[in-house]
N, C-alpha and C positions, 0 to 999 in steps of 0.2 A: 066193340072193342075200340082201343085208341088206336090211331094212326101206326104209333111205334111199336105197339104191342101187334099190330096185324102184320107188320112189316117183319118183326122178329119169328111169328109163328110160321110166316111164308119161307123164311129162310131154312126153319128148324123142321118144316114138314117132312123131307126126305128121310129124317132119322126118326121123328115122331110115328108116322104112320107105322112102319114095320113093328115098332116098338110096342104100338098098343094093339096092333093087329095078331102078335104073337099071343098077348095076354088074353085075347078071345073076348066073347060076348060079356058084355056087364051083367052082373048078377044081383047085385047090392050096392049101394052107396049109404055112407054114415058120416054124418056131421060130427067132426072130433073136437070142434071150438074154434076159437078165434087166435091166431098167432101173434107173436111179439110185435110184429109190424102192423097189425091189424086186418091182416088177410084173413079168410075163412078156410079152414083146413078140412079135407075130406078124405077118407079112405073108401077106396072102390075096389070092391072083390070081383074078379072077373073069372070065366071058366078056367084059365090056366096060370092064375096068379092074383096079384093086387098092385093097386097103383096109389099114389098121394098126390091130391091136389092142392094147391094153396091158390085162392082167387081173390082179387081185391077189386073194388070199385073204387073210381075217382070222385070227386067232390060232386060230378054232374051225374053220377049212375052209370059211366061206362066202364068197362071191364078194363083195367089199365095194368093188371098184375095177373098172370097165369103160368103157374108151373107144375109141372108133373115129374116124379120120380118113381121109380119102383118102389113096390112097398113091401112088407114082411113076408 
């Protein structure tokens, strides 16, 4: 992770952890394709719902973008 993404993740962790805990265990992950900004887009099915993830690497192969949101 880039230092900026690591800092943002630490800042958001108090909200991110309960959100993901409420969704429960991961049951399946599906690659949906590449987003408009070049990020990989995934749908993750959990025991109690779903989440969508967008993950991108920088030119050196380090994760520079990671977004998670509630899924359908």
